[in-house]
C-alpha positions as CSV (number, residue, x, y, z in Angstrom):
1,M,214.9,-15.8,-49.5
2,S,217.4,-17.5,-47.2
3,E,220.8,-16.1,-46.4
4,Q,222.4,-18.7,-48.6
5,T,220.5,-17.3,-51.6
6,G,220.6,-13.6,-50.6
7,I,222.5,-10.7,-52.0
8,P,226.3,-11.3,-51.8
9,V,227.8,-8.8,-49.3
10,I,231.3,-8.4,-47.9
11,V,231.8,-7.2,-44.4
12,V,235.3,-6.1,-43.4
13,S,235.5,-6.2,-39.6
14,Q,237.5,-7.6,-36.7
15,R,234.3,-8.9,-35.0
16,Q,231.8,-11.5,-36.3
17,D,229.1,-9.8,-34.3
18,D,229.2,-6.9,-36.7
19,V,228.6,-9.3,-39.6
20,E,225.5,-10.7,-37.9
21,A,224.2,-7.2,-37.0
22,I,224.4,-6.1,-40.6
23,S,222.8,-9.3,-41.9
24,R,220.0,-8.9,-39.4
25,A,219.3,-5.2,-40.3
26,L,219.1,-6.1,-44.0
27,R,216.8,-9.1,-43.4
28,N,214.5,-7.1,-41.2
29,A,214.2,-4.5,-44.1
30,G,213.1,-7.3,-46.4
31,Q,216.4,-7.7,-48.2
32,A,218.1,-11.0,-47.4
33,A,221.9,-11.0,-47.7
34,H,224.7,-13.6,-47.8
35,C,227.4,-11.8,-45.8
36,Q,231.0,-12.9,-46.2
37,W,233.2,-12.0,-43.2
38,V,236.7,-10.6,-44.0
39,Q,238.5,-10.3,-40.7
40,D,241.9,-9.4,-42.2
41,S,241.6,-6.5,-44.7
42,R,244.9,-7.7,-46.4
43,S,242.9,-10.7,-47.8
44,L,240.2,-8.4,-49.3
45,G,241.7,-8.3,-52.8
46,D,241.4,-12.1,-53.1
47,V,237.8,-12.0,-52.0
48,L,236.9,-9.2,-54.3
49,S,238.5,-11.0,-57.3
50,A,235.8,-13.6,-57.1
51,G,233.5,-10.9,-58.6
52,R,230.3,-11.8,-56.8
53,A,230.0,-9.1,-54.2
54,Q,227.4,-6.4,-54.7
55,L,228.0,-4.3,-51.6
56,L,230.9,-3.9,-49.2
57,F,230.7,-2.8,-45.5
58,S,233.9,-1.5,-43.9
59,V,233.8,-1.2,-40.0
60,L,236.3,1.5,-39.1
61,D,236.4,1.5,-35.3
62,G,237.7,5.1,-35.6
63,D,240.6,4.1,-38.0
64,H,240.0,6.1,-41.2
65,D,243.2,4.7,-42.8
66,R,241.4,1.4,-42.9
67,L,238.8,2.9,-45.2
68,L,241.5,4.3,-47.5
69,Y,243.0,0.9,-47.8
70,V,239.6,-0.8,-48.5
71,A,238.7,1.8,-51.1
72,D,242.1,1.3,-52.8
73,Q,241.6,-2.5,-53.0
74,R,238.1,-1.9,-54.4
75,D,239.4,0.4,-57.1
76,R,242.1,-2.0,-58.1
77,V,239.9,-5.2,-58.3
78,A,236.2,-4.3,-58.4
79,A,235.8,-0.7,-59.6
80,G,232.3,0.6,-59.1
81,L,231.4,-1.7,-56.1
82,P,229.7,0.5,-53.5
83,I,231.3,0.9,-50.0
84,L,229.5,1.8,-46.9
85,A,231.7,2.8,-43.9
86,V,230.5,1.8,-40.5
87,D,231.5,4.0,-37.5
88,Q,230.4,6.4,-34.8
89,P,229.4,9.2,-34.6
90,V,227.4,9.8,-37.8
91,D,227.0,13.5,-38.7
92,E,227.5,15.7,-41.7
93,K,231.2,16.1,-40.9
94,T,232.0,12.4,-40.5
95,I,229.8,11.5,-43.5
96,A,231.6,14.0,-45.7
97,R,235.0,12.6,-44.6
98,A,233.9,9.0,-45.4
99,M,232.7,10.0,-48.8
100,V,236.0,11.8,-49.5
101,D,237.9,8.7,-48.5
102,G,236.0,6.6,-51.0
103,A,232.7,5.4,-49.4
104,Q,229.3,6.1,-50.7
105,D,228.0,6.9,-47.2
106,L,228.6,6.4,-43.5
107,V,226.2,4.3,-41.4
108,S,226.1,3.1,-37.8
109,L,225.2,-0.2,-36.2
110,E,223.3,1.8,-33.6
111,D,220.7,2.9,-36.3
112,P,219.8,-0.3,-38.2
113,I,216.9,1.3,-40.0
114,R,219.1,4.0,-41.6
115,L,221.8,1.3,-42.3
116,S,219.3,-0.9,-44.2
117,T,217.8,2.0,-46.0
118,V,221.1,3.4,-47.3
119,A,222.3,-0.2,-48.1
120,I,219.2,-0.9,-50.3
121,R,219.6,2.5,-52.0
122,E,223.2,1.7,-52.9
123,L,222.2,-1.8,-54.1
124,R,219.6,-0.4,-56.4
125,A,222.0,2.2,-57.8
126,F,224.6,-0.6,-58.3
127,W,222.1,-2.7,-60.2
128,T,221.0,0.2,-62.3
129,L,224.6,1.0,-63.2
130,R,225.3,-2.6,-64.1
131,E,222.2,-2.8,-66.3
132,L,223.2,0.4,-68.0
133,K,226.7,-0.9,-68.7
134,T,225.2,-4.1,-70.2
135,A,222.8,-2.1,-72.3
136,R,225.6,0.1,-73.6
137,A,227.7,-2.8,-74.5
138,E,224.8,-4.4,-76.4
139,N,224.0,-1.1,-78.0
140,R,227.6,-0.8,-79.2
141,A,227.4,-4.3,-80.6
142,L,224.2,-3.5,-82.4
143,Q,225.6,-0.3,-83.7
144,D,228.6,-2.2,-85.1
145,Q,226.2,-4.7,-86.8
146,L,224.0,-1.9,-88.1
147,S,227.0,0.0,-89.5
148,S,228.1,-3.2,-91.2
149,L,224.6,-3.7,-92.7
150,I,224.3,-0.1,-93.8
151,D,227.7,-0.3,-95.5
152,E,226.4,-3.3,-97.4
153,A,222.9,-1.9,-98.0
154,V,221.6,-1.6,-101.5
155,D,219.7,1.6,-100.7
156,G,221.5,4.9,-100.5
157,I,221.6,6.2,-96.9
158,V,222.5,9.6,-95.7
159,Y,222.7,10.7,-92.0
160,V,221.6,14.2,-91.1
161,A,222.4,16.0,-87.8
162,E,220.8,19.5,-87.3
163,G,220.3,19.9,-91.1
164,I,223.9,19.0,-91.9
165,I,225.1,15.8,-93.6
166,A,227.0,13.7,-91.1
167,N,227.7,10.6,-93.2
168,V,226.7,8.7,-96.3
169,N,227.0,5.0,-97.1
170,P,228.8,3.5,-100.1
171,A,225.6,2.7,-101.9
172,W,224.6,6.4,-101.8
173,L,228.0,7.5,-103.2
174,E,227.7,5.0,-106.0
175,L,224.1,6.0,-106.8
176,F,224.9,9.7,-107.1
177,G,228.4,9.4,-108.6
178,Y,230.6,10.6,-105.6
179,A,234.0,9.3,-104.9
180,D,234.3,9.9,-101.2
181,A,231.9,10.7,-98.3
182,E,234.1,13.6,-97.3
183,D,232.9,15.4,-100.5
184,L,229.5,15.7,-98.8
185,V,230.0,15.6,-95.0
186,G,229.4,19.0,-93.5
187,T,227.2,20.3,-96.3
188,P,223.5,21.3,-95.8
189,I,221.2,18.3,-96.5
190,L,218.9,20.5,-98.7
191,D,221.8,21.1,-101.1
192,I,221.5,17.5,-102.4
193,F,217.9,17.9,-103.5
194,A,216.4,19.8,-106.5
195,P,214.6,23.0,-105.5
196,E,211.2,21.6,-106.1
197,S,211.8,18.8,-103.6
198,R,213.3,20.9,-100.7
199,A,210.0,21.9,-99.1
200,A,208.8,18.3,-98.8
201,I,212.1,16.9,-97.5
202,K,212.4,19.8,-95.0
203,G,208.9,19.2,-93.7
204,A,209.6,15.5,-93.3
205,L,212.8,16.3,-91.3
206,V,211.0,18.7,-89.0
207,A,208.2,16.2,-88.4
208,C,210.7,13.4,-87.8
209,N,212.7,15.4,-85.3
210,Q,209.5,16.0,-83.3
211,G,208.5,12.3,-83.4
212,K,205.5,12.9,-85.7
213,W,206.7,11.1,-88.9
214,A,205.6,7.5,-89.2
215,G,207.5,5.9,-92.0
216,H,205.9,7.8,-94.9
217,K,207.8,7.6,-98.2
218,I,208.1,10.8,-100.2
219,S,209.0,11.3,-103.9
220,V,212.0,13.6,-104.3
221,R,214.5,14.6,-107.0
222,A,218.1,14.3,-105.7
223,T,221.1,15.8,-107.5
224,S,224.1,13.7,-108.6
225,S,227.7,14.8,-108.8
226,D,227.4,15.8,-112.5
227,G,224.5,18.1,-111.8
228,G,221.8,15.8,-113.1
229,T,218.8,14.7,-111.0
230,L,217.3,11.3,-110.1
231,T,213.7,10.7,-109.0
232,M,213.9,8.8,-105.7
233,Q,211.6,7.4,-103.0
234,A,212.9,8.7,-99.7
235,E,212.1,7.2,-96.3
236,V,212.9,9.5,-93.3
237,D,213.4,8.0,-89.8
238,T,215.2,8.7,-86.5
239,S,218.6,7.0,-86.0
240,Q,222.0,7.4,-84.4
241,H,225.4,8.2,-85.8
242,D,228.6,7.9,-83.6
243,G,226.3,7.6,-80.6
244,E,224.5,10.8,-81.2
245,P,220.8,11.2,-82.3
246,C,220.3,12.0,-86.0
247,I,217.9,11.6,-88.9
248,R,218.5,8.8,-91.5
249,I,217.2,9.2,-95.0
250,S,217.1,6.0,-97.0
251,M,216.7,6.5,-100.8
252,E,215.9,4.1,-103.6
253,P,215.2,4.9,-107.2
254,E,211.5,5.0,-108.0
255,S,210.4,1.7,-109.5
256,P,210.3,2.1,-113.3
257,T,207.2,0.9,-115.0
258,V,207.8,-2.7,-116.1
259,V,207.4,-2.7,-119.8
260,T,206.7,-6.2,-121.1
261,P,207.3,-7.0,-124.7
262,A,203.5,-6.9,-125.3
263,L,203.2,-3.5,-123.5
264,A,206.1,-2.1,-125.3
265,D,204.1,-2.1,-128.5
266,H,201.6,0.3,-126.9
267,R,204.2,2.9,-125.7
268,H,205.7,5.9,-127.6
269,P,209.3,4.9,-128.5
270,V,210.7,8.3,-127.3
271,T,208.6,9.4,-124.3
272,G,207.4,6.0,-123.1
273,L,203.8,7.2,-122.8
274,F,200.8,5.2,-123.9
275,L,200.0,5.6,-127.6
276,R,196.6,6.8,-128.8
277,Q,194.9,3.5,-129.5
278,Y,195.9,1.8,-126.2
279,F,195.2,5.0,-124.2
280,V,191.7,5.1,-125.6
281,E,191.1,1.5,-124.7
282,K,192.3,2.1,-121.1
283,L,190.2,5.4,-121.0
284,E,187.0,3.5,-122.0
285,E,187.8,0.8,-119.5
286,T,188.2,3.4,-116.7
287,L,185.1,5.5,-117.6
288,T,182.8,2.5,-117.7
289,G,184.1,1.2,-114.3
290,P,183.0,2.2,-110.8
291,P,182.8,6.0,-110.5
292,A,185.7,7.7,-108.7
293,P,184.9,10.1,-105.8
294,G,184.9,13.7,-106.7
295,V,185.2,14.6,-110.4
296,T,186.7,12.9,-113.4
297,V,188.3,15.3,-115.9
298,L,190.1,14.7,-119.3
299,A,192.9,17.1,-120.0
300,Y,194.0,17.8,-123.6
301,M,197.5,19.4,-123.6
302,K,199.7,20.6,-126.5
303,P,202.8,22.9,-126.6
304,D,202.1,26.3,-128.1
305,D,203.8,27.2,-131.5
306,M,205.3,23.8,-131.8
307,D,205.3,23.9,-135.6
308,E,207.5,27.0,-135.6
309,T,209.7,25.5,-132.9
310,R,210.2,22.3,-134.8
311,D,211.3,24.2,-137.9
312,L,214.3,25.5,-135.8
313,L,215.4,22.0,-134.7
314,D,216.4,18.8,-136.3
315,P,214.2,15.7,-135.7
316,I,216.5,14.2,-133.0
317,V,216.6,17.4,-131.0
318,S,212.8,17.7,-131.3
319,D,212.5,14.3,-129.7
320,Q,214.6,15.6,-126.8
321,L,212.1,18.4,-126.3
322,M,209.2,16.0,-126.2
323,Q,211.0,13.9,-123.7
324,D,211.4,16.9,-121.4
325,M,207.7,17.8,-121.8
326,A,206.7,14.2,-121.0
327,R,208.9,14.2,-118.0
328,M,207.2,17.3,-116.6
329,L,203.8,15.7,-117.2
330,K,204.8,12.5,-115.4
331,N,206.1,14.5,-112.4
332,S,202.8,16.4,-112.2
333,V,200.3,13.6,-112.1
334,K,199.2,11.2,-109.3
335,P,199.6,7.4,-109.4
336,A,195.9,6.9,-110.2
337,D,196.0,9.3,-113.2
338,L,196.0,7.8,-116.7
339,Y,198.1,9.6,-119.3
340,G,199.2,9.1,-122.9
341,Q,200.6,10.7,-126.1
342,F,198.6,11.4,-129.3
343,G,200.7,11.9,-132.3
344,G,203.9,14.0,-132.0
345,D,203.0,16.7,-129.5
346,I,199.5,16.1,-128.1
347,F,199.2,14.7,-124.6
348,M,196.1,13.6,-122.7
349,V,195.5,12.9,-119.0
350,L,192.5,11.5,-117.2
351,L,192.4,13.0,-113.8
352,S,190.4,12.1,-110.6
353,R,190.3,15.1,-108.3
354,G,188.1,16.3,-105.5
355,T,186.7,19.3,-107.4
356,M,187.0,21.1,-110.7
357,R,189.0,23.7,-108.9
358,D,191.6,21.0,-108.1
359,A,191.7,20.0,-111.7
360,R,192.2,23.6,-112.8
361,A,194.9,24.1,-110.1
362,W,196.7,21.0,-111.4
363,A,196.7,22.3,-115.0
364,E,197.8,25.8,-114.0
365,D,200.6,24.4,-112.0
366,L,201.7,22.4,-115.0
367,L,201.6,25.5,-117.2
368,R,203.8,27.4,-114.7
369,T,206.3,24.5,-114.7
370,V,206.5,24.5,-118.5
371,R,206.7,28.3,-118.6
372,R,209.5,28.6,-116.1
373,H,211.6,25.7,-117.6
374,V,214.3,26.5,-120.2
375,F,214.5,23.7,-122.7
376,E,218.1,23.0,-123.5
377,V,218.0,21.3,-127.0
378,G,221.3,20.9,-128.8
379,D,223.1,24.3,-128.7
380,K,219.8,26.2,-128.2
381,S,217.9,27.4,-125.2
382,I,214.2,27.5,-126.0
383,P,211.4,28.8,-123.8
384,M,208.0,27.0,-124.2
385,T,204.4,27.5,-123.2
386,C,201.4,25.2,-123.6
387,T,197.6,25.2,-123.5
388,V,195.5,22.8,-121.6
389,G,191.8,22.1,-122.3
390,L,189.8,20.4,-119.4
391,A,186.5,18.6,-119.8
392,Q,184.5,17.2,-116.9
393,F,183.1,13.7,-117.5
394,D,179.4,13.3,-117.3
395,A,178.6,9.7,-116.7
396,H,175.0,10.1,-117.9
397,N,175.7,11.8,-121.2
398,D,179.4,11.3,-122.2
399,D,181.1,8.4,-123.9
400,V,184.8,8.4,-124.7
401,N,184.4,10.2,-128.1
402,I,182.2,12.9,-126.6
403,L,184.6,13.5,-123.7
404,M,187.6,13.7,-126.0
405,N,185.8,16.1,-128.3
406,K,184.9,18.3,-125.3
407,A,188.5,18.4,-124.1
408,Q,189.8,19.2,-127.6
409,Q,187.2,22.0,-128.0
410,A,188.3,23.5,-124.6
411,F,191.9,23.3,-125.9
412,R,191.0,25.1,-129.2
413,D,189.2,27.8,-127.2
414,G,192.5,28.4,-125.3
415,R,194.6,28.5,-128.4
416,E,192.3,30.9,-130.1
417,A,192.6,33.2,-127.0
418,G,196.4,33.3,-127.5
419,G,197.6,30.1,-125.8
420,D,199.4,29.6,-122.5
421,K,196.0,29.1,-120.9
422,V,193.7,26.6,-119.1
423,V,190.2,26.4,-120.5
424,L,187.6,24.3,-118.7
425,L,184.3,22.8,-119.8
426,E,182.1,21.6,-116.9
427,K,179.2,19.2,-117.3
428,D,176.8,22.0,-117.8
429,G,179.0,23.6,-120.4
430,S,177.9,24.5,-124.0
431,I,178.7,21.1,-125.4
432,D,176.3,18.2,-125.0
433,R,174.5,19.7,-122.0
434,G,172.0,16.8,-121.9
435,A,169.2,16.2,-119.5
436,P,169.5,16.6,-115.7
437,A,171.7,13.9,-114.3
438,V,169.2,12.7,-111.7
439,P,165.4,13.3,-111.9
440,V,164.1,15.5,-109.2
441,E,161.4,13.0,-108.4
442,D,164.1,10.5,-107.4
443,I,165.6,13.0,-105.0
444,K,162.2,13.7,-103.4
445,R,161.6,10.0,-103.1
446,C,165.0,9.6,-101.3
447,L,164.1,12.4,-98.9
448,M,160.8,10.7,-98.0
449,Q,162.2,7.1,-97.8
450,D,165.7,7.6,-96.4
451,G,167.3,6.9,-99.7
452,F,170.5,8.7,-98.8
453,R,173.6,7.4,-97.0
454,L,176.2,9.1,-94.9
455,V,179.9,8.4,-95.2
456,F,182.5,9.8,-92.8
457,Q,186.0,10.9,-93.9
458,P,188.5,11.0,-91.0
459,V,190.2,14.2,-90.1
460,A,193.7,13.3,-88.8
461,S,195.8,15.3,-86.4
462,M,199.3,16.3,-87.5
463,M,200.3,17.0,-83.9
464,G,199.2,13.8,-82.3
465,K,196.0,15.1,-80.8
466,S,193.7,12.2,-79.9
467,R,190.4,13.2,-81.4
468,R,188.0,11.2,-83.5
469,M,187.0,13.8,-86.1
470,F,185.1,13.1,-89.3
471,D,183.9,15.1,-92.3
472,V,180.3,14.2,-93.1
473,L,179.6,13.4,-96.7
474,I,176.4,12.2,-98.4
475,R,175.6,9.7,-101.1
476,M,172.3,8.9,-102.9
477,L,171.1,5.4,-103.5
478,G,169.7,4.8,-107.0
479,E,168.3,1.8,-108.7
480,E,169.4,-1.5,-107.2
481,G,171.3,0.3,-104.5
482,K,173.7,1.9,-107.0
483,E,175.6,4.8,-105.3
484,I,175.1,8.2,-106.9
485,M,177.8,10.9,-106.1
486,P,176.8,14.4,-104.9
487,G,177.9,16.0,-108.1
488,D,175.2,14.2,-110.0
489,F,172.2,15.0,-107.7
490,L,173.0,18.1,-105.7
491,P,172.8,20.6,-108.7
492,V,169.4,19.2,-109.4
493,A,168.4,19.6,-105.8
494,R,169.7,23.1,-105.7
495,Q,167.7,24.1,-108.8
496,N,164.5,22.7,-107.3
497,G,164.8,24.2,-103.9
498,L,165.5,21.0,-102.0
499,M,168.9,21.8,-100.5
500,K,167.5,22.8,-97.1
501,N,165.7,19.5,-96.8
502,I,168.9,17.6,-97.6
503,D,170.8,19.6,-95.1
504,R,168.3,18.7,-92.3
505,W,168.4,15.0,-93.4
506,V,172.2,15.1,-93.0
507,I,172.1,16.8,-89.7
508,G,169.5,14.5,-88.2
509,N,171.3,11.4,-89.2
510,A,174.7,12.8,-88.1
511,I,173.2,13.3,-84.7
512,V,172.0,9.7,-84.7
513,F,175.6,8.7,-85.6
514,C,176.8,10.7,-82.5
515,V,174.6,8.7,-80.3
516,K,175.8,5.3,-81.7
517,D,179.5,6.0,-82.3
518,R,180.4,8.9,-80.0
519,P,182.9,10.7,-82.2
520,S,184.8,13.7,-80.8
521,Q,183.5,16.0,-83.6
522,L,181.6,15.8,-86.9
523,F,182.0,18.5,-89.5
524,I,178.6,19.1,-91.2
525,R,178.4,21.5,-94.2
526,L,175.5,23.8,-94.7
527,S,174.4,25.0,-98.1
528,E,174.1,28.6,-99.2
529,E,170.3,28.3,-98.8
530,S,170.6,27.4,-95.1
531,I,172.7,30.5,-94.2
532,P,169.7,32.9,-93.9
533,D,167.3,30.2,-92.5
534,R,166.5,31.5,-89.0
535,T,164.6,28.3,-88.1
536,L,167.6,26.1,-88.6
537,V,169.5,26.6,-85.3
538,P,166.4,26.2,-83.1
539,W,165.6,23.0,-84.9
540,I,169.2,21.7,-84.4
541,G,168.8,22.6,-80.7
542,K,165.7,20.5,-80.4
543,Q,167.3,17.5,-82.1
544,L,170.4,17.7,-79.8
545,Q,168.1,17.8,-76.8
546,A,165.9,15.0,-78.0
547,Y,168.9,12.7,-78.6
548,K,170.9,13.9,-75.6
549,V,173.9,14.7,-77.8
550,S,176.5,17.2,-76.7
551,P,176.5,20.3,-79.0
552,S,180.3,20.3,-79.0
553,Q,180.3,17.2,-81.1
554,L,178.9,19.1,-84.1
555,V,180.9,21.6,-86.2
556,F,178.9,23.3,-88.9
557,Q,180.8,24.6,-91.9
558,I,180.1,26.9,-94.8
559,T,182.3,27.9,-97.7
560,E,184.4,31.0,-97.6
561,Q,182.7,32.2,-100.8
562,H,179.2,31.8,-99.3
563,A,180.4,33.6,-96.2
564,E,181.6,36.5,-98.3
565,E,178.5,36.7,-100.4
566,H,176.2,36.6,-97.3
567,L,178.4,38.2,-94.7
568,K,175.7,39.6,-92.5
569,E,173.6,36.5,-92.5
570,A,176.7,34.3,-92.0
571,K,177.8,36.3,-88.9
572,E,174.3,35.9,-87.4
573,L,174.3,32.2,-88.2
574,V,177.7,31.7,-86.5
575,E,176.7,33.6,-83.4
576,Q,173.6,31.4,-83.1
577,I,175.6,28.2,-83.7
578,K,178.2,29.1,-81.0
579,A,175.5,30.1,-78.6
580,L,174.1,26.6,-79.0
581,G,177.5,25.2,-78.0
582,C,178.4,23.9,-81.5
583,G,181.6,24.7,-83.4
584,F,182.0,26.5,-86.7
585,A,184.4,26.1,-89.6
586,L,185.1,28.0,-92.8
587,E,185.8,25.5,-95.6
588,H,187.3,25.9,-99.1
589,F,189.3,28.7,-97.6
590,G,191.8,30.6,-99.7
591,V,190.0,30.7,-103.1
592,G,187.7,33.7,-102.7
593,H,188.5,37.3,-103.4
594,R,189.1,38.5,-99.8
595,P,189.7,35.4,-97.6
596,L,191.5,37.2,-94.8
597,Q,188.8,39.9,-94.6
598,V,186.2,37.2,-94.3
599,L,188.2,35.7,-91.4
600,E,188.1,39.1,-89.6
601,H,184.3,39.1,-89.7
602,V,183.4,35.5,-89.2
603,P,184.6,34.0,-85.9
604,A,185.5,30.5,-86.9
605,D,186.9,27.7,-84.7
606,Y,188.4,25.9,-87.7
607,L,189.7,27.0,-91.0
608,K,189.8,24.4,-93.8
609,V,192.4,25.3,-96.5
610,D,190.9,24.5,-99.9
611,G,192.1,21.3,-101.6
612,S,192.9,23.1,-104.8
613,L,195.8,24.7,-103.0
614,M,197.3,21.2,-102.4
615,E,197.9,20.9,-106.2
616,G,201.4,22.1,-106.8
617,L,202.0,22.9,-103.1
618,T,205.2,20.9,-102.9
619,R,206.8,22.7,-105.8
620,N,205.2,26.2,-105.9
621,R,206.7,28.7,-103.4
622,E,203.9,31.2,-104.0
623,I,201.2,28.7,-103.0
624,Q,203.3,27.8,-100.0
625,K,203.5,31.5,-99.0
626,R,199.7,31.8,-99.3
627,V,199.0,28.8,-97.3
628,R,201.5,29.9,-94.6
629,L,199.8,33.3,-94.4
630,Y,196.4,31.7,-93.9
631,I,197.7,29.4,-91.2
632,E,199.5,32.1,-89.3
633,S,196.5,34.4,-89.6
634,A,194.3,31.6,-88.1
635,K,196.7,30.8,-85.3
636,A,196.8,34.5,-84.3
637,K,193.0,34.2,-83.7
638,N,193.3,30.7,-81.9
639,I,191.7,29.1,-84.9
640,E,192.7,25.5,-85.7
641,T,193.6,24.7,-89.3
642,I,192.7,21.7,-91.5
643,A,194.1,21.0,-95.0
644,E,191.5,19.5,-97.4
645,R,192.1,16.7,-99.9
646,V,195.6,15.7,-99.0
647,E,196.6,12.8,-101.3
648,D,200.3,12.2,-100.9
649,A,203.1,12.2,-98.3
650,N,205.0,15.0,-100.0
651,T,202.0,17.4,-99.5
652,M,201.7,16.2,-95.9
653,A,205.4,16.9,-95.3
654,V,205.1,20.5,-96.7
655,L,201.9,21.1,-94.6
656,W,203.8,20.0,-91.5
657,Q,206.5,22.6,-92.2
658,L,203.8,25.3,-92.8
659,G,202.1,24.5,-89.5
660,V,198.8,22.9,-90.4
661,E,197.3,21.0,-87.5
662,F,194.9,18.6,-89.2
663,I,194.5,17.0,-92.6
664,Q,191.8,15.1,-94.5
665,G,191.8,13.3,-97.8
666,Y,192.5,10.0,-99.4
667,Y,196.1,9.9,-98.2
668,V,194.7,9.9,-94.6
669,Q,191.8,7.5,-95.4
670,G,188.9,7.3,-97.8
671,P,185.4,7.9,-96.4
672,E,184.0,5.2,-94.1
673,E,180.6,4.0,-95.1
674,I,178.1,3.9,-92.2
675,V,174.6,2.7,-92.9
676,L,172.2,4.2,-90.3
677,E,168.7,2.9,-89.7
678,S,166.1,5.7,-89.8
679,E,164.9,6.6,-86.3
680,G,162.2,9.0,-87.5
681,S,164.2,12.2,-87.0
682,E,162.2,15.2,-88.0
683,Q,163.2,16.6,-91.4
684,S,161.4,19.7,-92.5
685,E,163.1,22.5,-94.3
686,G,166.8,21.9,-95.0
687,S,169.9,23.1,-96.7
688,E,172.8,22.1,-99.0
689,Q,175.5,19.5,-99.2
690,S,178.3,20.8,-101.3
691,E,179.2,18.6,-104.2
692,E,182.7,19.9,-103.9
693,S,183.2,17.9,-100.7
694,A,182.6,14.5,-102.3
């Protein structure tokens, strides 16, 4: 860079030689400068007004009043421009005096290296300050534009600082019926949400504050000025308000179901639920389609003592009661569930859940919701209960009529037992038991011919830990490559003593997957039959050695129930697994009789909170307390926690607040299908793959 294109510098001095010395020192340091000589300091103001200078040197020649004058001119015309005084001697006392008089530092022409070093330091500081001022100005302009856009936004927006409402936009005021933002500013944010939504919104706020919330939308019920509630979709994100960091919550009403004229004929005129005939058509269409993972369950629900209650009310008020019941039902289901109304007070829901425990947990949570709700109808306050019958769908033996009859029979059993109950009929129940779902010969053939397939469900970190962790699941390939779910073949395998063989098939192929894909960890479940098998761990060791796979990549897991029922053998198994260098997890934790006692005896590395506890977690404080207790107990023992079968953002938000470290389930991602070529891994005796993990 030539001097003509260098950094513009002003030198106030009575000698031109000083100008050349300063220019030379800067050039030798690699910073070319265009130095403008100001011989008479009285003309400095005019030179500064040009606004080009980035550094100013003032040669004092022992006259400190000259520095005071230069600094005054600088402050009047070019505030912020750095001044370097030039004089002799340079020591702490003279440097301090120069800085008091307005210079950034004192340098000497006798030490050009220090002169250039200090000059470059001050130039960089000047450039940084200039960029900061520019960024602040642009930021203010953007904030003004953003404020204008927010004021005009259709969505309701509320700003939150440290849990307190800092501001709301006009759309939010209109949406919830408030006249002025001052009516809300300064109040706790949780006060504007219904009690059942507070845990989820609090969890989302905590996660967002820690930078761990990535634009997930949660479903909440927010209160309006008249005390009513609106179901909203809330998006939580970081923002700024009045230049200070805060949290912004954008809310929009949940999209109502678009009811076309043709579809309107299939909906109940009061509740909006599907009517019987249309529901049955959709039910048959769903059941004959591709099988859903986990279990499919039909729920038959009816309020208890409805005939007596109806006698107390007029028809219009009775309709209001059914509206409330339908609303609670809608709030309890997931988007993929199918639900409808049969007659006046009969409701049906087709559920897809991970296990039957999950389905039961859903029904019990619904019963609690109905039981705790006081139905305000007319001038009367009426408590209600209901009974729910659950029937698991058996794809090999059930059609729509059989499944509906099973669900109705389960309901009748509950009513005969006094009502306010959940009754469940599994596939092997007393009605239409049928033949085994899968012939045992087919299972043996798959063991011999590698007729199984592994799928891998991601386990995601809530705390941003970078690990590639997967839960290992199994599928069986039937005729023409049709996939058979574990719930259809594992019970048969268990009855015929094949579980240990299946376990070893899974372990062997999981090790092959480790070689090819190098995951951080694979979670491999062991069946009840494998727990006392003393040959299993030595066999695993040989496989790891043969394939040169690190033992730390494998985490073996058994259920809490099996650990409790085989406590001595489970402890021995865990000791052997850990001695090998593998990890250990307790899965389906929290549903046994003494979970915390099991945790005391079985030294786990991971604790997997059972998926059934996710049903109702967002609304039920008792479940939240249980899960929090399990998490805190695990953390006290340095055990990491994983929540099973997480299927929505609301549940994830509550889990964040409770301190869960990892989650798995369809909200994270469905299982990834990996087809592995057989490499002849040894598969002798084996163990079980729990159908409850599918």
